[in-house]
C-alpha positions as CSV (number, residue, x, y, z in Angstrom):
1,X,0.0,0.0,0.0
2,X,1.3,3.4,-1.0
3,X,0.8,6.4,1.3
4,X,0.8,10.1,0.2
5,X,3.5,12.3,1.7
6,X,1.0,13.8,4.2
7,X,-0.7,10.5,5.1
8,X,-0.6,10.5,8.9
9,X,-0.4,6.7,8.9
10,X,3.2,6.9,7.5
11,X,4.5,7.9,11.0
12,X,3.7,7.0,14.6
13,X,1.6,9.6,16.4
14,X,3.8,12.2,18.0
15,X,6.5,12.1,15.3
16,X,6.9,15.0,12.9
17,X,4.8,14.8,9.7
18,X,6.2,13.0,6.7
19,X,6.8,15.1,3.6
20,X,8.6,14.9,0.3
21,X,12.3,16.0,-0.1
22,X,11.5,19.3,-1.6
23,X,9.1,20.3,1.1
24,X,11.5,19.1,3.8
25,X,14.3,21.2,2.2
26,X,12.2,24.3,2.0
27,X,11.2,24.0,5.7
28,X,14.8,23.3,6.6
29,X,16.1,26.3,4.6
30,X,13.5,28.6,6.3
31,X,14.7,27.6,9.8
32,X,18.3,28.0,8.7
33,X,17.7,31.7,8.3
34,X,16.6,32.0,11.9
35,X,19.5,29.8,13.1
36,X,22.0,32.1,11.4
37,X,20.3,35.1,13.1
38,X,20.7,33.2,16.4
39,X,24.4,32.5,15.6
40,X,25.1,36.2,14.8
41,X,23.3,37.3,17.9
42,X,25.6,35.0,19.9
43,X,28.6,36.5,18.1
44,X,27.4,39.9,19.2
45,X,27.0,38.8,22.8
46,X,30.5,37.2,22.8
47,X,31.9,40.6,21.6
48,X,30.1,42.2,24.6
49,X,31.8,39.7,26.9
50,X,35.2,40.7,25.6
51,X,34.4,44.3,26.5
52,X,33.6,43.6,30.1
53,X,35.9,45.1,32.7
54,X,38.0,42.8,34.9
55,X,38.4,42.2,38.6
56,X,41.9,41.6,40.1
57,X,42.2,38.6,42.4
58,X,45.1,37.6,44.6
59,X,47.4,35.5,42.4
60,X,49.1,34.1,45.5
61,X,46.0,32.6,46.9
62,X,46.8,29.0,47.7
63,X,44.6,26.1,46.4
64,X,45.3,22.5,47.2
65,X,46.0,19.8,44.6
66,X,47.7,16.5,44.4
67,X,51.1,18.1,45.2
68,X,49.7,20.1,48.1
69,X,49.1,23.9,48.3
70,X,50.0,25.9,45.2
71,X,49.4,29.6,44.3
72,X,46.4,30.2,42.0
73,X,48.8,31.6,39.5
74,X,50.2,28.1,38.9
75,X,46.9,27.0,37.5
76,X,47.6,29.0,34.3
77,X,50.5,26.5,33.6
78,X,52.4,29.4,32.0
79,X,49.5,30.3,29.6
80,X,47.8,33.7,29.6
81,X,44.2,32.6,30.1
82,X,42.5,30.1,32.4
83,X,39.0,28.7,32.5
84,X,37.8,27.0,35.6
85,X,34.7,25.0,36.5
86,X,33.7,25.3,40.1
87,X,32.3,21.9,41.1
88,X,29.8,21.7,44.0
89,X,30.7,19.3,46.8
90,X,28.7,17.6,49.5
91,X,31.0,16.8,52.5
92,X,31.0,13.2,53.6
93,X,28.8,12.0,50.7
94,X,29.9,8.9,48.8
95,X,30.8,9.2,45.1
96,X,27.2,8.6,43.9
97,X,26.0,11.3,46.3
98,X,28.0,14.1,44.7
99,X,26.3,16.7,42.5
100,X,24.8,15.2,39.4
101,X,24.7,18.5,37.6
102,X,28.3,19.3,38.2
103,X,29.2,15.7,37.2
104,X,27.4,16.3,33.9
105,X,29.5,19.4,33.3
106,X,32.8,18.0,34.4
107,X,32.3,14.8,32.3
108,X,31.9,17.0,29.2
109,X,35.2,18.8,30.0
110,X,37.6,15.9,30.1
111,X,40.1,17.1,27.4
112,X,41.4,20.7,27.2
113,X,43.7,20.0,24.2
114,X,42.2,22.6,22.0
115,X,42.0,25.1,24.8
116,X,45.6,24.6,25.5
117,X,46.6,25.0,21.9
118,X,44.9,28.4,22.0
119,X,46.8,29.4,25.1
120,X,44.1,28.6,27.6
121,X,44.5,26.3,30.6
122,X,41.6,24.5,32.3
123,X,41.0,23.3,35.9
124,X,38.2,22.3,38.2
125,X,37.9,23.8,41.6
126,X,35.7,22.5,44.5
127,X,35.1,23.3,48.1
128,X,35.6,19.7,49.1
129,X,38.5,18.8,51.4
130,X,41.3,17.4,49.3
131,X,41.4,14.0,51.1
132,X,37.8,13.5,50.0
133,X,38.2,15.0,46.5
134,X,41.3,12.9,45.5
135,X,39.5,9.5,45.7
136,X,36.5,10.9,43.8
137,X,38.8,12.2,41.0
138,X,40.5,8.8,40.8
139,X,37.2,6.9,40.7
140,X,35.9,9.1,37.9
141,X,39.1,8.8,35.9
142,X,39.4,12.6,35.4
143,X,42.6,13.7,33.8
144,X,42.0,17.4,34.1
145,X,43.6,19.1,37.1
146,X,41.4,19.4,40.2
147,X,42.0,21.7,43.2
148,X,40.4,22.2,46.6
149,X,39.4,25.8,47.4
150,X,38.0,25.0,50.8
151,X,37.7,28.0,53.1
152,X,38.3,30.5,50.3
153,X,36.0,33.4,49.4
154,X,34.9,34.2,45.9
155,X,35.7,34.5,43.1
156,X,38.2,31.7,43.5
157,X,36.3,29.9,46.2
158,X,32.8,30.6,47.7
159,X,29.7,29.6,45.8
160,X,30.2,26.7,43.4
161,X,28.4,25.7,40.2
162,X,30.1,28.4,38.0
163,X,32.2,28.6,34.9
164,X,34.7,31.4,35.2
165,X,37.4,32.9,33.0
166,X,40.6,34.5,34.2
167,X,43.5,36.3,32.5
168,X,46.9,37.1,33.7
169,X,49.2,40.0,33.1
170,X,52.6,38.8,34.3
171,X,52.2,37.9,37.9
172,X,48.8,39.6,38.2
173,X,45.5,37.7,37.8
174,X,42.1,39.0,36.9
175,X,38.6,37.6,36.7
176,X,37.0,38.5,33.4
177,X,33.7,36.5,33.2
178,X,31.6,34.1,35.3
179,X,28.3,32.3,34.6
180,X,26.1,29.7,36.3
181,X,22.8,27.9,35.8
182,X,21.9,27.5,32.1
183,X,25.0,29.7,31.3
184,X,27.0,26.5,32.0
185,X,25.3,24.7,29.1
186,X,28.0,26.1,26.8
187,X,30.2,23.4,28.4
188,X,27.6,20.6,27.9
189,X,27.3,19.9,24.2
190,X,25.2,16.8,24.9
191,X,22.3,19.2,25.8
192,X,22.8,21.2,22.6
193,X,22.6,18.0,20.6
194,X,19.4,17.0,22.4
195,X,17.9,20.4,21.4
196,X,18.4,19.4,17.8
197,X,16.4,16.2,18.1
198,X,12.6,16.0,17.6
199,X,12.0,15.1,21.3
200,X,14.5,17.5,22.8
201,X,15.3,17.0,26.5
202,X,11.8,15.7,27.3
203,X,11.5,18.4,30.0
204,X,8.1,20.1,30.7
205,X,9.4,23.6,30.2
206,X,10.2,23.0,26.5
207,X,7.7,24.0,23.9
208,X,6.6,20.9,22.0
209,X,4.4,20.3,18.9
210,X,0.9,18.9,19.6
211,X,1.0,15.2,20.3
212,X,4.6,15.1,21.4
213,X,5.1,14.6,25.2
214,X,7.6,16.6,27.3
215,X,6.4,16.2,30.8
216,X,9.5,15.4,32.9
217,X,11.0,17.8,35.4
218,X,14.2,19.6,34.5
219,X,17.4,17.5,34.5
220,X,15.3,14.3,35.0
221,X,17.9,12.1,33.2
222,X,21.0,13.3,35.1
223,X,20.8,10.3,37.4
224,X,19.9,6.7,36.5
225,X,19.7,3.3,38.1
226,X,21.9,0.4,37.0
227,X,19.5,-0.4,34.1
228,X,19.8,3.1,32.7
229,X,16.3,4.2,33.9
230,X,16.0,7.8,35.0
231,X,15.8,7.7,38.8
232,X,16.7,9.8,41.9
233,X,16.4,7.1,44.5
234,X,19.1,5.7,46.8
235,X,20.4,3.2,44.3
236,X,20.9,5.8,41.5
237,X,24.1,7.5,40.4
238,X,25.0,10.5,38.2
239,X,24.9,9.0,34.7
240,X,28.6,9.1,33.8
241,X,29.5,7.1,37.0
242,X,28.0,3.9,35.5
243,X,30.8,3.8,33.0
244,X,33.4,3.6,35.8
245,X,34.9,0.2,36.7
246,X,33.2,-1.3,39.8
247,X,30.3,1.0,39.9
248,X,27.3,-0.8,41.4
249,X,24.0,0.1,42.9
250,X,24.4,1.6,46.4
251,X,22.2,2.5,49.3
252,X,24.4,5.1,50.9
253,X,23.3,8.1,48.9
254,X,24.0,11.3,50.8
255,X,25.7,9.5,53.7
256,X,29.2,8.3,54.6
257,X,29.8,4.8,53.6
258,X,31.2,2.6,50.9
259,X,31.5,4.1,47.4
């Protein structure tokens, strides 16, 4: 049986309508005009960021890494610019009890090769005590440098969950930009890819075409159980943790105990 291009029986309910190639291309080209406008608007915002003033920070402020205390200036590794992600930390929590949102972001930031080639270093800061942070970093297999900023005030320490950019002028260091919340999504390309799919993130705040469901709470898929089902119960983990050797369901979420 042959269906016409607009025959609703050619696709399951909730999927986009089925059309011929010419119609699809025309619709795609029309959306591309708006996408280019969006891109150019983003370029203009980036130019405004580059015009922001900067705030001097104490370059000698000590942060704690695998080799003990080091001055913040060392995080530049001789380069002129530095990007940091400030990872939330729950004292005493097992690995699966650490922040799932920060885990999503840090997991997306595992390789700074291209940043380094552009003269930009990258590091992750957290308020956790180093003796707790070190085994977590080892468990996750992170290769990027981590440092504890416990007890420090902002902008190096203080509130976490931020992306921040710094620049140095010789031995002086300056904060140039900081963002949090959805501003962090620039570091999470998985979310941008989902936004290009017909079902998006499946979150209730997203506008969806009629017949297509998006009724889950924000970030509903950041934790799953061992079978990959979205879950926030005591046996769930931040999604990337299930790729780690030895990761098993636990019942110690949010408490001290085995990892």
